[in-house]
C-alpha positions in Angstrom: 6.6 -11.7 24.2 9.8 -13.2 22.8 9.6 -16.2 25.2 6.2 -17.2 23.9 5.2 -18.9 20.6 2.5 -16.3 20.0 3.4 -12.8 18.9 0.8 -10.2 17.9 2.3 -7.6 15.6 0.3 -4.5 14.8 0.7 -3.7 11.2 1.3 -0.2 9.8 -0.7 0.4 6.7 1.1 1.9 3.6 -0.5 4.7 1.8 1.7 4.3 -1.3 0.9 0.7 -2.4 -1.2 -2.3 -1.4 0.2 -4.1 1.6 -0.5 -7.2 3.7 -2.8 -6.3 6.5 -3.3 -9.7 8.0 -0.6 -12.4 8.0 -1.1 -15.5 10.1 1.2 -18.5 10.2 1.0 -21.8 12.2 -2.0 -20.9 14.3 -3.5 -23.6 16.4 -6.3 -23.5 18.9 -7.6 -26.2 21.3 -10.3 -26.3 24.0 -9.6 -28.9 26.5 -8.8 -32.1 24.5 -10.4 -30.8 21.3 -8.3 -29.0 18.7 -10.5 -26.7 16.7 -7.9 -25.0 14.5 -4.9 -26.8 12.9 -1.8 -24.9 11.6 -3.8 -22.0 10.0 -1.8 -19.9 7.6 -3.5 -17.1 5.7 -3.0 -13.6 4.4 -5.3 -10.7 3.7 -4.1 -7.7 1.6 -5.5 -4.2 1.2 -8.4 -4.1 -1.2 -9.4 -7.7 -0.6 -12.7 -9.0 0.7 -12.2 -12.6 1.9 -15.1 -14.9 2.3 -14.7 -17.3 5.2 -16.8 -20.4 4.4 -17.3 -23.7 6.3 -19.9 -26.0 7.8 -20.9 -25.6 11.4 -18.1 -26.3 13.7 -15.4 -25.6 11.1 -13.6 -23.1 13.3 -14.7 -19.8 11.6 -15.9 -18.1 14.8 -12.9 -19.2 16.8 -10.5 -17.8 14.1 -12.4 -14.4 14.1 -12.3 -14.2 17.9 -8.5 -14.7 17.8 -8.1 -12.0 15.2 -10.1 -9.5 17.4 -8.2 -10.5 20.5 -11.0 -12.2 22.5 -9.2 -15.6 22.3 -5.5 -16.5 22.3 -4.0 -19.2 20.1 -2.2 -22.2 21.7 1.3 -21.4 22.9 2.3 -24.6 24.8 2.9 -27.1 22.0 6.6 -27.7 22.3 6.9 -29.2 18.8 4.7 -26.6 17.1 6.2 -24.1 14.6 6.4 -20.5 15.6 2.9 -18.9 15.7 2.8 -15.4 14.4 -0.2 -13.1 13.9 0.2 -9.8 12.1 -3.1 -7.9 12.5 -4.0 -4.2 12.6 -4.8 -2.5 15.9 -8.0 -0.9 14.7 -10.6 -3.5 13.7 -14.2 -3.0 13.0 -16.3 -6.0 14.1 -20.0 -6.9 13.5 -21.0 -10.1 15.4 -23.7 -12.4 14.2 -25.9 -11.4 17.2 -25.3 -7.7 16.5 -26.0 -6.5 20.1 -27.6 -3.1 20.2 -29.1 -0.8 22.8 -32.7 -1.2 21.7 -34.1 1.8 23.6 -31.6 4.3 22.1 -32.2 6.4 19.0 -30.1 5.5 16.0 -28.0 8.8 16.0 -27.8 8.7 19.8 -26.4 5.1 19.7 -23.8 5.9 17.1 -22.7 9.0 19.0 -22.5 6.9 22.1 -20.4 4.3 20.3 -18.2 7.0 18.9 -17.4 8.2 22.4 -15.0 11.1 22.7 -12.7 9.9 20.0 -14.8 10.6 16.9 -16.6 13.7 15.7 -20.3 14.2 15.0 -19.4 14.8 11.4 -18.0 11.3 11.1 -21.2 9.9 12.6 -23.3 11.8 10.2 -21.1 10.7 7.3 -21.6 7.1 8.3 -25.3 7.5 8.7 -25.5 8.6 5.0 -23.0 6.0 3.9 -25.0 3.0 5.2 -28.4 4.5 4.2 -29.7 5.2 7.7 -30.8 8.8 7.1 -34.6 8.0 6.9 -34.5 6.1 10.2 -32.1 8.3 12.1 -34.7 9.6 14.6 -36.2 6.2 15.5 -35.5 4.0 18.4 -33.4 1.0 17.4 -36.2 -1.4 18.6 -38.5 0.1 15.9 -36.1 -0.8 13.0 -36.4 -3.7 10.7 -33.6 -6.3 10.9 -32.1 -4.8 7.7 -31.8 -1.4 9.3 -30.5 -2.8 12.5 -27.7 -4.5 10.5 -26.9 -1.1 9.0 -26.6 0.3 12.5 -24.2 -2.4 13.4 -22.2 -1.8 10.2 -22.0 1.9 10.9 -20.7 1.2 14.4 -18.1 -1.2 13.0 -16.9 1.4 10.6 -16.4 4.1 13.2 -12.8 5.3 13.5 -11.9 4.2 10.0 -10.8 0.6 10.9 -7.8 -1.0 9.2 -9.7 -4.3 9.0 -13.5 -5.0 8.9 -14.7 -8.4 10.2 -18.3 -9.4 9.6 -20.0 -12.5 11.0 -23.1 -13.6 9.1 -24.1 -10.0 8.2 -26.9 -10.9 5.8 -28.7 -13.7 7.7 -32.5 -13.2 7.7 -32.6 -10.2 5.3 -35.1 -9.8 2.5 -33.8 -9.4 -1.1 -33.8 -5.6 -1.1 -32.1 -5.5 2.3 -29.5 -8.0 1.0 -28.5 -5.9 -1.9 -28.3 -2.8 0.3 -25.9 -4.5 2.7 -23.9 -6.0 -0.2 -23.3 -2.5 -1.6 -22.2 -1.2 1.8 -19.7 -4.0 2.0 -18.4 -3.5 -1.5 -17.8 0.2 -0.7 -16.2 -0.7 2.6 -13.6 -2.9 1.0 -12.3 0.2 -0.9 -11.4 1.7 2.4 -10.1 -1.4 4.3 -9.9 -5.2 3.7 -12.9 -7.2 4.8 -13.2 -10.7 6.2 -16.8 -12.0 5.9 -17.9 -15.2 7.6 -21.0 -16.7 6.2 -22.8 -20.0 5.4 -24.3 -18.5 2.2 -22.2 -19.2 -1.0 -24.0 -16.5 -3.0 -23.0 -13.8 -0.5 -19.3 -14.7 -1.1 -19.7 -14.6 -4.8 -21.5 -11.2 -4.6 -19.2 -9.5 -2.1 -15.8 -11.1 -2.0 -12.7 -11.2 -4.1 -11.3 -14.4 -2.5 -12.7 -17.4 -0.6 -11.1 -19.5 2.2 -12.9 -22.7 3.1 -12.5 -24.2 6.5 -13.4 -27.7 7.5 -12.7 -29.4 10.9 -10.3 -26.6 11.7 -8.2 -27.0 8.5 -8.0 -24.6 5.5 -9.2 -26.8 2.6 -9.2 -24.2 -0.1 -7.9 -20.6 -0.6 -8.6 -19.2 -4.0 -9.6 -16.0 -5.8 -13.3 -16.0 -6.6 -12.6 -15.4 -10.3 -10.6 -18.6 -10.5 -13.5 -20.8 -9.2 -15.9 -22.0 -11.9 -18.4 -23.5 -9.4 -18.1 -22.5 -5.8 -20.8 -24.9 -4.7 -19.0 -27.8 -6.2 -15.7 -26.7 -4.7 -17.3 -26.4 -1.3 -18.8 -29.9 -1.6 -15.6 -31.4 -2.8 -13.4 -30.1 0.0 -15.8 -30.5 2.9 -16.9 -34.1 2.2 
């Protein structure tokens, strides 16, 4: 790995004090002749929930796919600074499509996803944690979208991940479902940091401690939520 500009370093979490879980510097990504990420530098610490905002095509999905290992950043730019990515090995991921085995029962699916590495007790704990107990004996195809999102969240939380990445987790939910999912995410960030990609500004204000705004592959803003008087105005200013 030392001969390449990309190094993936698996972080070890400290149990004594908050520590940096994600640390990215000088990350670039291109597809053919189009560069979609430009010199990305960002950090995520324990206890944080970072909202990743940006218009369509900003590079949010590409960044998340690099974090979970589906894509690799560029390594062949001779004049580029050293690209480093520190990221934990255990990552929980809920994609926007939330692919599920529709014909499986809820408990059956989660036990299947747990495989041989997690106990039935952990599955049952997660069922209660995300509010799936009333639906646990149903086929997944019988569930509302809100409950299917809960199944996806429970699967992402299996194995006590060191980082939770959520891609548009609240799209299409009704107000009651929205608040339920928000509460699950708030509780999850007490166990591990969260990166939440969304188009909905209100979701960032409700669930996140910090916001990063991407536009055309550049980070245009990176601020604590409490320091932003008007998130909509900030988003408009940095993306126009």
